C-alpha positions in Angstrom: -1.2 -6.4 33.4 0.5 -5.0 30.3 -0.2 -7.0 27.2 2.7 -7.6 24.8 2.4 -6.9 21.1 1.9 -9.8 18.7 5.5 -9.7 17.4 6.9 -9.6 21.0 4.8 -12.6 22.0 5.9 -14.6 18.9 9.6 -13.7 19.4 9.5 -14.7 23.0 7.8 -18.0 22.3 10.2 -18.8 19.5 13.1 -18.3 21.8 11.7 -20.9 24.3 12.9 -24.5 24.1 9.6 -26.3 24.3 7.7 -24.0 21.8 7.8 -26.5 18.9 6.2 -29.2 20.9 3.5 -26.8 22.4 2.7 -25.2 19.0 2.3 -28.6 17.4 0.0 -29.7 20.2 -2.2 -26.6 20.0 -2.3 -26.7 16.2 -3.5 -30.4 16.2 -6.2 -29.8 18.8 -7.5 -26.5 17.4 -7.6 -27.5 13.8 -9.1 -30.9 14.5 -11.9 -29.2 16.3 -12.3 -26.5 13.7 -12.6 -29.0 10.9 -15.5 -30.6 12.7 -16.9 -27.2 13.9 -17.1 -28.7 17.4 -19.9 -27.0 19.4 -18.5 -28.5 22.6 -15.3 -26.4 22.1 -17.2 -23.1 21.4 -16.5 -20.1 23.6 -13.8 -22.0 25.7 -11.6 -25.0 25.4 -13.0 -26.4 28.7 -14.3 -29.9 29.1 -12.8 -30.9 25.7 -14.1 -33.9 23.8 -12.6 -37.3 24.4 -10.7 -37.1 21.1 -9.1 -33.8 22.0 -8.3 -34.9 25.5 -6.7 -38.0 24.2 -4.6 -35.9 21.8 -3.4 -33.8 24.7 -2.6 -36.8 26.8 -0.8 -38.6 24.0 1.5 -35.6 23.4 3.3 -36.4 26.6 3.7 -32.8 27.5 4.4 -32.2 31.2 3.0 -29.2 33.1 6.6 -28.0 33.5 7.2 -28.1 29.7 3.9 -26.3 29.1 4.8 -23.4 31.4 5.7 -20.2 29.5 6.1 -16.5 30.1 2.4 -16.1 29.2 1.0 -18.9 31.3 0.6 -22.7 31.1 -0.4 -24.0 27.7 -1.9 -27.3 29.0 -4.1 -25.5 31.5 -5.3 -23.1 28.9 -6.2 -25.9 26.5 -7.9 -28.1 29.2 -9.7 -25.4 31.3 -9.8 -22.4 29.0 -7.4 -19.4 29.1 -7.4 -17.2 32.2 -6.9 -13.6 31.1 -5.5 -11.9 28.0 -1.9 -13.4 28.4 -3.1 -17.0 28.0 -5.4 -16.1 25.1 -2.3 -14.5 23.4 -0.4 -17.7 24.2 -2.9 -20.0 22.5 -3.3 -17.7 19.5 0.5 -17.3 19.0 1.2 -21.0 19.4 -1.4 -21.8 16.7 0.1 -19.2 14.4 3.6 -20.6 14.9 2.3 -24.1 14.3 0.7 -23.4 11.0 3.7 -21.4 9.9 5.7 -24.7 9.9 3.5 -26.3 7.3 1.6 -23.6 5.5 -0.3 -25.1 2.6 0.6 -23.9 -0.9 -2.6 -24.7 -3.0 -5.1 -21.9 -2.9 -8.0 -24.2 -2.0 -6.1 -25.5 1.1 -5.3 -22.0 2.2 -8.9 -21.0 1.9 -9.9 -24.0 4.1 -7.3 -23.1 6.7 -8.4 -19.5 6.7 -12.0 -20.7 7.3 -10.8 -22.8 10.3 -8.9 -19.9 11.8 -11.9 -17.5 11.4 -14.2 -20.1 13.0 -11.8 -20.5 15.9 -11.4 -16.8 16.4 -15.2 -16.4 16.4 -16.3 -19.3 18.6 -13.4 -20.2 20.8 -10.6 -18.5 22.8 -8.0 -19.3 20.2 -7.4 -16.4 17.9 -4.4 -16.8 15.6 -5.4 -14.1 13.1 -3.7 -11.3 15.0 -0.4 -13.2 15.0 -0.3 -14.1 11.2 1.9 -11.2 10.3 4.4 -11.9 13.1 4.5 -15.7 12.6 4.2 -16.0 8.9 6.0 -12.8 7.8 6.1 -12.6 4.0 4.0 -15.8 3.8 1.1 -14.1 5.4 0.1 -12.5 2.1 -1.6 -15.6 0.8 -3.4 -16.1 4.1 -4.8 -12.6 4.1 -6.2 -13.1 0.7 -7.9 -16.3 1.9 -9.3 -14.5 5.0 -10.6 -11.7 2.8 -12.7 -14.4 1.0 -14.4 -15.1 4.3 -15.0 -11.5 5.0 -16.3 -10.7 1.6 -18.9 -13.5 1.5 -18.8 -15.9 4.5 -21.9 -17.9 3.4 -20.1 -18.8 0.2 -17.1 -20.2 2.1 -19.1 -22.4 4.5 -22.8 -23.0 4.9 -22.6 -22.6 8.7 -20.8 -19.2 8.4 -22.7 -15.9 8.8 -22.3 -12.3 9.7 -20.2 -13.0 12.9 -17.5 -14.8 10.9 -17.4 -12.1 8.3 -17.0 -9.3 10.9 -14.3 -11.2 12.7 -12.4 -11.8 9.4 -12.8 -8.1 8.5 -11.6 -7.0 11.9 -8.5 -9.1 11.6 -7.7 -7.6 8.2 -8.4 -4.1 9.5 -5.8 -4.6 12.2 -3.0 -5.9 9.9 -0.3 -3.6 8.7 0.6 -5.7 5.6 0.3 -4.3 2.1 -1.9 -7.2 1.1 -4.3 -6.6 4.0 -4.5 -2.9 3.0 -5.5 -3.9 -0.5 -8.0 -6.4 1.0 -9.5 -3.6 3.1 -10.0 -1.4 0.0 -11.6 -4.3 -1.8 -13.9 -5.1 1.0 -15.0 -1.5 1.4 -16.7 -1.9 -2.0 -17.3 -5.6 -2.6 -18.3 -7.2 0.8 -21.9 -8.5 0.9 -22.4 -7.3 4.5 -22.9 -3.6 5.2 -21.1 -3.9 8.5 -18.0 -5.4 6.9 -18.0 -2.7 4.3 -18.2 0.0 7.0 -15.5 -1.7 9.1 -13.2 -2.0 6.0 -13.9 1.6 4.9 -13.1 2.9 8.4 -9.8 0.9 8.4 -8.9 2.2 5.0 -9.3 5.8 6.2 -7.4 5.2 9.4 -4.5 3.3 7.8 -4.3 5.2 4.5 -0.7 5.8 3.6 -0.2 9.3 2.3 2.5 10.1 -0.2 3.9 13.6 0.4 5.2 15.6 -2.6 4.6 18.8 -4.5 2.1 19.7 -7.2 3.5 20.5 -10.6 2.2 21.2 -14.0 1.5 18.2 -16.2 4.2 17.7 -18.8 3.7 19.4 -22.2 3.4 17.2 -25.2 5.9 17.3 -28.1 3.8 19.6 -30.3 3.1 22.1 -27.5 6.7 22.0 -26.3 7.9 22.7 -29.8 5.5 25.6 -30.4 6.3 27.2 -27.0 10.1 26.8 -27.7 9.9 28.4 -31.1 7.8 31.3 -29.8 10.3 31.8 -26.9 7.3 31.5 -24.5 8.8 28.4 -23.0 11.9 30.3 -21.9 9.8 33.2 -20.5 7.4 30.8 -18.7 10.1 28.6 -17.1 12.3 31.5 -16.2 9.3 33.0 -14.4 8.8 29.8 -12.5 12.4 29.8 -11.5 12.3 33.3 -10.2 9.1 32.6 -8.3 10.7 29.7 -6.5 14.0 31.3 -5.7 12.9 34.9 -4.9 9.3 34.5 -3.6 9.6 30.9 -2.1 6.6 29.8 -4.2 5.6 26.2 -3.3 2.7 23.9 -3.8 3.1 21.0 -1.3 0.6 18.2 -1.6 -0.2 14.7 -0.5 -2.2 11.8 -2.0 -3.8 8.7 -0.5 -6.3 6.1 -1.2 -9.5 6.4 0.7 -12.9 4.6 0.6 -14.1 7.2 -1.9 -11.1 7.0 -4.2 -7.9 9.0 -4.6 -7.8 11.8 -2.1 -5.4 14.7 -2.9 -4.8 17.6 -0.6 -2.7 20.6 -1.6 -1.9 24.2 -0.6 -0.2 27.1 -2.3 2.5 29.0 -0.3 4.2 32.3 -1.1 6.9 33.8 1.2 6.0 31.1 3.8 2.3 32.1 4.0 -0.5 29.8 2.8 -2.5 31.5 0.1 -4.9 28.6 -0.8 -5.9 25.1 0.4 -8.0 22.6 -1.3 -8.9 18.9 -1.5 -9.8 16.8 -4.5 -11.4 13.3 -4.5 -11.2 11.3 -7.7 -13.4 8.2 -7.6 -11.5 5.1 -8.7 -14.2 4.3 -11.2 -13.6 7.6 -13.0 -9.9 7.2 -13.5 -8.6 6.9 -17.0 -5.1 6.0 -15.9 -2.6 6.6 -13.1 1.1 6.4 -14.0 4.5 6.9 -12.5 7.0 8.4 -14.8 10.2 6.6 -15.5 13.7 8.0 -15.0 14.4 10.9 -17.3 11.0 10.7 -19.0 10.8 12.2 -22.5 14.6 12.6 -22.6 14.6 11.6 -26.3 12.2 14.3 -27.2 14.3 17.0 -25.5 17.5 15.7 -27.1 15.8 15.7 -30.5 14.5 19.3 -30.1 17.9 20.6 -28.9 19.6 18.9 -31.9 17.0 20.5 -34.2 17.6 23.9 -32.6 21.4 23.7 -32.7 21.4 22.2 -36.2 19.2 25.0 -37.4 21.5 27.6 -35.7 24.7 26.4 -37.3 23.1 25.7 -40.6 21.3 29.0 -40.7 24.5 30.7 -39.5 26.4 29.5 -42.5 23.6 30.6 -44.8 23.4 34.1 -43.2 27.2 34.5 -43.4 27.0 33.8 -47.1 24.2 36.2 -47.9 24.0 38.8 -45.2 25.0 42.4 -45.6 27.0 44.3 -43.1 25.0 44.9 -39.9 22.8 41.9 -40.3 20.8 40.3 -37.5 22.8 37.1 -37.0 23.6 38.0 -33.4 19.9 38.4 -32.5 19.1 35.1 -34.2 21.8 33.5 -32.1 20.4 35.0 -28.9 17.0 33.6 -29.8 18.5 30.2 -30.3 20.2 30.4 -26.8 16.9 31.3 -25.3 15.2 28.3 -27.0 17.9 26.0 -25.6 17.7 27.5 -22.1 13.9 27.2 -22.2 14.2 23.5 -23.1 16.7 22.9 -20.4 14.6 24.6 -17.8 11.5 22.8 -18.9 13.3 19.4 -18.7 14.7 20.3 -15.3 11.4 21.3 -13.8 9.4 18.5 -15.4 11.7 15.5 -14.7 15.4 15.9 -14.1 15.1 17.6 -10.7 13.1 14.6 -9.3 15.2 12.0 -11.0 18.5 13.3 -9.7 17.1 13.3 -6.1 15.8 9.7 -6.5 12.2 10.9 -6.7 9.5 10.5 -9.3 6.2 12.0 -10.5 2.8 10.5 -10.6 0.2 11.5 -13.2 -3.5 11.1 -12.4 -5.8 11.3 -15.5 -9.5 11.4 -14.6 -12.3 11.0 -17.1 -13.3 14.6 -16.5 -11.2 17.5 -15.4 -7.6 18.3 -15.8 -4.7 16.0 -15.3 -3.1 16.1 -11.9 0.6 15.8 -11.5 2.3 15.2 -8.1 6.1 15.3 -8.0 8.9 14.6 -5.5 7.5 11.2 -4.5 9.3 8.1 -3.3 9.4 5.7 -6.2 8.9 2.5 -4.1 5.9 3.9 -2.2 4.5 5.3 -5.4 4.7 1.8 -7.0 3.0 0.3 -4.0 0.2 2.8 -4.3 -0.2 2.0 -8.0 -0.4 -1.7 -7.2 -3.1 -0.9 -4.6 -5.1 1.2 -7.1 -4.9 -1.6 -9.7 -6.1 -4.1 -7.1 -9.0 -1.8 -6.1 -9.9 -1.2 -9.7 -10.4 -4.9 -10.3 -12.7 -5.2 -7.3 
């Protein structure tokens, strides 16, 4: 039998008329048992305790109302789920139920997360896999609470151990949310259990989002830019880069992602469509000085100031030369040099920032404690910001 995805199960149940009643019933029975850590409900919800049976009977739910596309909720509660469809049914109903009244205080969310982890570990009701679908953006706080269980289960509850930590880590590993991704990265370094660390590290590698872009030279500082401009080397250098790109199809595509060992950057050098060189670089998060995303039209003020200086010097010096020069002077060569300086600045600004900004892209600068600064351009700004947030979260771990 084909098993539906978590989002499909939640969507189908929410469209059913009797789902609010069923989800409320499952939530009351499950959480009441979890709070007491009922051993009589471990493994299956069969032969429930008198209190749970009374809760089911008092709900007044008929077998017809309890029938869903995934099985009968009453039978699953009283006798244990038969097959994966009914296990999905109970888990999804519990997730939908807690979504109706999700606690705001952090301490209450931690307690609820502990209950959900206990249920997933010791009973047939596993709502963890349905949190993203049922809670949507509200799932972020719950994943943070579940991460507390995975990191140090004994600190959450005295009866918790390695099983609860592994179940919590497995649920985080399966989630596609950004908060869960940060939690995986944190757990891969900070979890007390080696199995949880290994599980989180494997999930980090499997789910690592790669930003695709192109390697470029780090931006020159004001002093270096000024010296290169005045010596005309800036024009020669940037004109050469332009010719390489247009004539010889010189490219340096690259990608960057966050792995269990830190920032992982892969790049290759291409010329005329052929790969000349490939290499990979890993920068441990602990050795990062800073990682920044450049703003729109970065260093625009510096370039405008330098151009104003060049043009001001040209016109001012031109008047001076006109006043004192002898026939056959070199004012024309001086003017050509000024044009080359301006063109060099324009090319440098285009290569370093304007080309990415006009296309709605950005650059990321990675500054390690040792080695040269890495610069990756042509990145999507939103995804770059998300990666920066993940790096910041991992650095605090």
